[in-house]
C-alpha positions in Angstrom: 257.0 -78.8 -55.4 256.7 -76.6 -58.3 253.1 -75.2 -59.2 251.9 -73.4 -62.3 252.5 -70.0 -61.0 256.3 -70.7 -60.2 256.7 -72.3 -63.5 255.4 -69.1 -65.2 257.9 -67.0 -63.0 260.8 -69.3 -64.3 259.8 -68.9 -67.9 259.4 -65.1 -67.5 263.0 -64.8 -65.8 264.7 -66.9 -68.2 262.8 -66.1 -71.7 261.6 -62.5 -71.2 264.2 -61.1 -69.0 267.1 -63.0 -70.4 268.5 -64.1 -67.1 270.7 -67.0 -66.8 269.9 -70.3 -64.9 271.9 -69.2 -62.0 270.4 -65.8 -61.9 266.9 -67.0 -62.2 267.5 -69.6 -59.3 268.9 -66.8 -56.9 265.9 -64.4 -57.9 263.2 -67.2 -57.1 265.2 -68.8 -54.4 265.4 -72.1 -56.2 267.9 -74.8 -56.8 269.7 -74.2 -60.2 269.0 -77.8 -61.3 265.3 -77.3 -60.7 265.3 -74.3 -62.7 267.2 -76.2 -65.5 264.7 -78.7 -65.4 261.7 -76.5 -66.0 263.3 -74.3 -68.4 263.7 -77.2 -70.6 259.8 -77.9 -70.5 257.8 -76.4 -73.3 254.5 -76.9 -71.0 253.7 -77.3 -67.5 253.1 -80.8 -66.4 252.2 -81.2 -62.8 254.0 -84.1 -61.0 251.7 -86.9 -59.7 252.5 -88.0 -56.3 253.7 -91.6 -56.5 251.6 -93.7 -54.1 253.6 -95.3 -51.2 253.3 -99.0 -50.7 252.1 -100.4 -47.4 252.2 -103.6 -45.7 248.5 -103.5 -45.5 248.0 -103.3 -49.4 247.6 -107.2 -49.7 245.2 -107.3 -46.9 242.8 -104.4 -47.9 240.4 -106.5 -49.8 240.1 -109.0 -47.0 239.3 -106.1 -44.5 236.4 -104.9 -46.6 235.0 -108.3 -47.0 235.1 -108.7 -43.1 233.3 -105.6 -42.4 230.8 -106.4 -45.1 229.9 -109.8 -43.3 230.1 -108.4 -39.7 230.7 -105.2 -37.8 233.9 -106.4 -36.5 236.0 -104.2 -34.3 239.4 -103.1 -35.4 241.1 -105.0 -32.9 239.3 -108.2 -34.1 240.3 -107.6 -37.7 243.9 -107.0 -36.5 244.0 -110.4 -35.0 242.7 -112.1 -37.9 245.2 -110.2 -40.3 248.0 -111.4 -37.8 246.9 -115.1 -38.3 247.1 -114.6 -42.0 250.6 -113.3 -41.9 250.3 -109.6 -41.5 253.4 -108.0 -39.9 252.4 -104.5 -39.4 251.1 -102.6 -36.6 247.7 -102.3 -35.0 247.4 -98.3 -35.7 247.5 -98.6 -39.4 244.7 -101.2 -39.2 242.5 -99.0 -37.1 242.9 -96.2 -39.5 241.9 -98.1 -42.5 239.0 -99.7 -40.7 237.8 -96.3 -39.7 238.2 -95.1 -43.2 236.3 -98.0 -45.1 233.8 -98.9 -42.5 230.2 -98.5 -43.4 228.6 -95.6 -41.6 226.3 -96.6 -38.8 222.9 -94.9 -38.9 220.9 -95.8 -35.8 217.2 -96.3 -36.4 214.3 -95.4 -34.0 210.9 -96.5 -33.8 208.4 -93.8 -34.1 206.7 -93.1 -30.8 202.9 -92.9 -30.7 200.7 -92.5 -27.6 197.0 -92.8 -27.0 195.2 -89.7 -25.8 195.7 -89.1 -22.0 198.5 -91.8 -21.9 201.4 -89.7 -21.2 203.3 -86.4 -21.0 206.8 -85.2 -21.2 208.6 -82.6 -19.2 211.8 -80.9 -18.1 213.4 -77.6 -17.2 215.0 -75.2 -19.7 217.1 -72.2 -19.0 217.5 -68.9 -20.7 219.9 -66.4 -19.3 219.1 -64.0 -16.3 216.3 -61.6 -15.5 215.9 -58.7 -13.1 214.2 -59.5 -9.7 214.0 -56.5 -7.4 217.3 -55.2 -6.9 219.2 -58.3 -8.1 219.2 -60.7 -11.2 218.5 -64.3 -11.1 218.7 -67.2 -13.5 215.6 -67.5 -15.5 214.4 -71.1 -15.7 211.2 -72.4 -17.4 209.3 -75.8 -16.8 207.8 -77.4 -20.0 205.1 -79.9 -20.0 203.8 -81.4 -23.3 201.1 -83.9 -23.6 202.3 -86.5 -26.1 199.1 -87.2 -27.9 197.8 -83.7 -28.5 201.0 -81.8 -28.3 199.3 -79.3 -26.1 202.0 -77.3 -24.1 202.0 -75.9 -20.7 205.2 -73.4 -19.8 205.8 -71.7 -16.4 208.7 -69.5 -15.8 210.5 -69.4 -12.5 213.7 -68.2 -10.9 214.5 -71.4 -9.1 214.4 -75.2 -9.9 214.0 -76.4 -6.1 211.6 -79.1 -5.2 208.7 -76.8 -4.4 208.9 -74.9 -7.7 209.1 -78.4 -9.4 206.0 -79.8 -7.8 204.1 -76.5 -8.0 204.7 -76.4 -11.7 203.1 -80.0 -12.1 200.2 -79.0 -10.1 199.7 -75.8 -12.3 200.0 -77.7 -15.6 197.5 -80.4 -14.3 195.2 -77.6 -13.5 195.6 -76.0 -17.0 195.0 -79.4 -18.5 192.0 -80.0 -16.1 193.4 -83.5 -15.7 196.3 -85.6 -15.1 198.1 -88.0 -17.7 198.6 -91.7 -17.1 202.3 -91.3 -16.8 205.0 -88.6 -17.0 208.1 -89.2 -19.0 211.1 -87.4 -17.4 214.8 -86.8 -18.0 217.1 -87.9 -15.4 216.5 -84.8 -13.1 217.8 -84.8 -9.5 214.3 -83.6 -8.3 212.9 -86.9 -9.7 215.8 -89.3 -10.2 218.3 -89.6 -7.4 220.6 -92.2 -9.5 220.5 -93.8 -12.7 223.0 -96.5 -13.8 222.9 -98.4 -17.3 221.4 -101.6 -16.8 219.7 -100.8 -13.5 216.5 -99.6 -12.5 216.4 -95.9 -11.6 216.3 -94.7 -8.2 213.4 -92.3 -7.7 213.3 -89.2 -5.3 211.0 -90.6 -2.5 209.1 -87.2 -2.4 208.4 -87.3 -5.9 207.1 -90.9 -5.7 204.9 -89.7 -3.1 203.7 -86.8 -5.1 203.0 -89.0 -7.9 201.0 -91.5 -5.9 198.9 -88.5 -4.8 197.9 -87.3 -8.1 197.9 -90.7 -9.6 200.5 -90.8 -12.5 203.4 -93.2 -13.2 206.9 -92.2 -13.6 209.1 -93.1 -16.8 212.7 -91.9 -16.5 214.2 -91.8 -20.1 217.3 -94.0 -20.5 220.8 -92.6 -20.3 221.7 -90.8 -23.8 218.5 -91.7 -25.3 217.5 -88.5 -27.0 214.8 -90.3 -29.2 212.9 -91.0 -25.9 212.4 -87.5 -24.9 212.2 -85.9 -28.4 208.8 -84.1 -27.7 210.2 -82.4 -24.6 213.3 -81.6 -26.3 211.4 -80.0 -29.2 209.1 -78.2 -26.8 212.2 -76.6 -24.8 213.8 -75.5 -28.2 210.4 -74.2 -29.5 210.0 -72.1 -26.4 213.5 -70.5 -26.9 213.4 -70.0 -30.6 209.7 -68.8 -30.8 208.8 -67.0 -27.4 212.2 -66.0 -26.0 214.4 -65.3 -28.8 214.5 -61.4 -29.0 212.1 -60.8 -26.3 212.9 -57.9 -24.1 211.6 -58.5 -20.6 212.6 -56.1 -18.0 211.3 -57.7 -15.0 210.2 -61.3 -13.8 206.7 -60.3 -13.0 205.9 -59.8 -16.7 207.4 -63.1 -18.0 204.5 -65.5 -17.0 201.6 -63.3 -18.1 203.4 -63.0 -21.4 204.0 -66.8 -21.6 200.4 -67.5 -20.9 199.3 -65.2 -23.9 201.9 -66.8 -26.2 200.5 -70.3 -25.2 197.0 -69.1 -25.9 197.5 -67.2 -29.2 200.4 -69.0 -30.8 202.0 -72.2 -29.4 198.6 -74.3 -28.9 196.7 -72.9 -31.9 199.6 -73.5 -34.5 199.6 -76.4 -37.1 201.8 -79.0 -35.5 204.6 -80.1 -38.0 204.1 -83.8 -37.1 200.4 -84.3 -36.4 199.3 -81.4 -39.0 196.6 -80.4 -36.5 196.2 -77.8 -33.9 197.1 -78.9 -30.5 193.8 -77.3 -29.1 191.8 -79.2 -31.5 193.4 -82.6 -30.6 193.2 -81.8 -26.9 189.5 -81.9 -27.0 189.8 -85.6 -27.7 192.5 -86.0 -25.1 191.1 -84.0 -22.2 188.2 -86.4 -21.5 190.7 -89.3 -21.1 192.9 -87.7 -18.5 192.6 -88.8 -14.9 190.5 -86.6 -12.7 192.4 -84.3 -10.2 192.6 -85.2 -6.6 190.2 -82.7 -4.7 192.7 -83.0 -1.7 195.7 -80.7 -1.9 199.4 -82.0 -1.6 201.7 -80.1 0.6 204.5 -79.2 -1.7 206.5 -77.3 0.9 210.1 -77.9 1.2 211.1 -78.4 4.9 214.1 -77.5 6.8 215.0 -77.1 10.3 217.3 -74.3 11.7 218.0 -72.3 14.9 216.6 -68.8 14.8 219.2 -66.0 15.3 219.5 -63.7 18.4 217.9 -61.1 16.4 214.9 -63.6 16.0 215.5 -64.4 12.2 215.7 -67.4 10.0 217.5 -67.5 6.8 216.3 -68.7 3.3 218.2 -68.0 0.0 220.1 -65.1 1.5 217.0 -63.4 2.9 216.0 -63.3 6.5 212.4 -63.8 7.9 211.4 -62.7 11.4 209.8 -65.1 14.1 208.2 -63.9 17.4 211.1 -62.4 19.6 210.4 -65.1 22.2 211.8 -67.7 19.8 215.3 -66.0 19.4 218.0 -68.7 19.5 215.3 -71.5 19.5 215.0 -74.3 16.9 212.2 -73.9 14.4 211.0 -75.6 11.3 210.8 -73.6 8.0 208.4 -74.6 5.2 209.2 -73.0 2.0 206.6 -72.7 -0.8 207.1 -70.8 -4.2 204.9 -67.9 -2.8 205.2 -67.9 0.9 207.5 -68.9 3.9 205.7 -70.6 7.0 207.6 -71.3 10.0 206.6 -73.4 12.9 207.7 -74.1 16.5 206.5 -77.3 18.2 204.0 -78.0 15.3 202.4 -74.5 15.8 202.5 -71.9 13.0 204.2 -69.0 14.3 205.1 -67.0 11.4 204.0 -66.5 7.8 205.7 -64.3 5.1 205.4 -63.4 1.5 208.4 -65.1 0.0 211.0 -62.7 -1.6 213.3 -63.6 -4.6 215.2 -60.6 -4.1 218.7 -60.9 -2.1 219.8 -59.9 1.3 216.4 -58.7 2.3 215.1 -58.5 5.8 211.3 -59.2 6.1 209.8 -58.6 9.7 206.3 -58.9 10.9 205.5 -55.8 12.9 204.0 -57.9 15.7 207.0 -60.0 16.1 209.2 -57.6 18.1 206.2 -56.3 20.3 206.8 -58.8 23.1 210.5 -57.8 23.3 209.6 -54.3 23.3 206.9 -54.7 25.9 209.6 -56.2 28.1 212.2 -53.5 27.6 209.6 -50.9 28.2 208.6 -52.6 31.6 212.3 -52.6 32.4 212.5 -48.9 31.7 209.4 -48.2 33.8 211.0 -50.1 36.7 214.1 -48.2 36.7 212.4 -44.9 36.3 210.0 -45.8 39.3 213.0 -46.6 41.5 214.8 -43.5 40.5 211.8 -41.3 41.4 211.2 -43.1 44.7 214.7 -42.3 45.7 214.2 -38.5 45.4 212.2 -38.0 48.6 210.7 -40.0 51.4 207.5 -38.3 50.4 208.0 -39.6 46.8 205.6 -42.6 47.3 202.6 -40.4 48.3 203.2 -37.9 45.5 203.4 -40.9 42.9 200.0 -42.1 44.1 198.5 -38.5 43.6 199.8 -38.3 40.2 198.6 -41.8 39.2 195.1 -40.7 40.3 195.0 -37.4 38.6 197.2 -37.7 35.5 196.9 -39.6 32.2 200.4 -40.1 31.7 202.3 -40.5 35.0 205.6 -41.7 33.3 205.9 -38.2 31.5 205.5 -36.3 34.9 208.0 -38.5 36.6 210.6 -38.0 33.9 210.2 -34.3 34.3 210.3 -34.2 38.0 213.5 -36.4 37.9 215.2 -33.7 35.3 214.2 -31.1 37.8 216.0 -32.7 40.5 219.0 -32.6 38.5 218.7 -28.8 37.9 217.7 -27.5 41.4 219.1 -30.3 43.6 217.6 -32.9 45.8 216.8 -30.8 48.9 214.9 -28.2 46.9 213.0 -31.0 45.1 212.2 -32.8 48.4 210.7 -29.5 49.8 208.8 -29.0 46.5 207.3 -32.5 46.7 206.2 -31.8 50.2 204.7 -28.5 49.3 202.9 -30.3 46.2 201.4 -32.7 48.7 200.4 -30.0 51.0 198.5 -28.0 48.3 197.3 -31.3 46.3 199.3 -30.1 43.3 200.2 -33.3 41.5 202.0 -32.6 38.2 205.5 -31.7 36.9 204.3 -28.3 36.1 203.4 -27.5 39.8 206.8 -28.9 41.0 208.4 -26.7 38.6 206.5 -23.6 39.4 207.3 -24.2 43.1 210.9 -24.6 42.6 211.1 -21.5 40.4 209.3 -19.3 42.9 211.4 -20.5 45.7 214.6 -19.9 43.7 213.4 -16.2 43.1 213.0 -15.6 46.8 215.3 -12.8 48.4 215.9 -11.7 51.8 214.1 -8.5 53.3 215.9 -5.3 52.7 217.5 -3.6 56.1 218.4 0.0 56.9 220.7 2.0 54.8 224.0 2.5 56.6 226.5 5.3 55.1 230.2 4.2 55.9 231.6 7.1 53.9 233.3 10.4 55.6 231.0 13.2 56.7 232.5 15.7 54.4 231.3 13.6 51.4 227.7 14.5 52.5 228.2 18.3 52.2 228.1 18.4 48.4 227.1 21.7 46.7 225.4 21.4 43.3 225.3 24.6 41.2 221.8 25.6 39.8 221.4 24.6 36.3 221.5 27.2 33.4 217.8 27.5 31.8 218.8 30.3 29.4 218.5 28.0 26.1 214.9 27.0 27.0 213.9 30.8 27.3 215.0 31.4 23.7 212.7 28.9 22.3 209.9 29.5 24.7 208.0 32.0 22.7 207.8 29.7 19.6 206.1 27.0 21.5 
């Protein structure tokens, strides 16, 4: 199709440059007939596309009337048109129905809640953060009271059940009470299965937790964002207002910063819907919250496993020690957000501060003591047997050392080493001498051995075995004249 720009090029080539129609066509890569047609036009007149006729044209008004009376599906309209003589296909009907159907706009009731009636909660996620020598996914728990819009936020590096329940308890403590029911999204920690048209299957642990604290559970319907709007806004508000642009180098700084943000910004702002500060509306709501159960709830996550030969149990890539005598035995591990407790036959045998670093080995110094004592006893026994094998008098000498010395083991090691240097026979005689002189120590034995090693046989008479003529040696008298010259000067 020739546009205005191409029309101007045709007129320029033909009128100004004086090119022929054939030359103009070659220059502009056009057909000669097309050039001849537009050369003869004094003005540019864009061609209007000629609408194509369709088999659906006689039925379009009928389709519009059907849609105005009822929201029929495209398939239903196609069936009615077939009854009225339409011979076209389903696809053209579906496309036209999609084009002319009035837009559906879903309406929602405005939710309102009495003070203390309900709260909404869920998890949010925001990148990763440094924990020790590793990085972990940063999660945050949000609970919003539906009446006052008072918010509680807690950051964690895990979304397991113990963190989920602990965040509930921390929120209740911050509110100084418990709402009547909690509205939750379909979290695996709370809802095990949710099928449209069926009642939700709740996590039994969460049901027991709710019974302890006295709140009901309301699970939002599938794909019903209007039922969890306050929570959704709460998560978005935390991300946009608190986390956006926040530079936190370590996880230990996140929750203190979040507590300050809640106190100074989130809960004292003028809320966009209530036009009041959440802390002011909370004064009315707080008195209507359920009082907290004074009895604690055990939120620990329990798992059973067999301790390794190195008397360790594993949790989140970290290893925690148990007493050495429990190596290779089955124990029960109970994980809390802040600690790890290990039980054997319903008895607490180990307790550690929980680490959120990775591949760490956490050992209680008391746990290997029993194993070390056993090994020490075995070494002591081997040492004793080795010493007693040195001499038939070794037992008597050992008794003397034990009565007179503070550290018999040290002396035994030294005496055994002396036997390797001087020999067993020399050491046996030295032990006998030590018993005779009541000298009980490794130093005495060393002195005795050294003195005996220095003993040499008595010197005998001197016998000359050389010839007699070697004895008749004449030695000339020395010349003392050099001394006489210097004698006067001294």
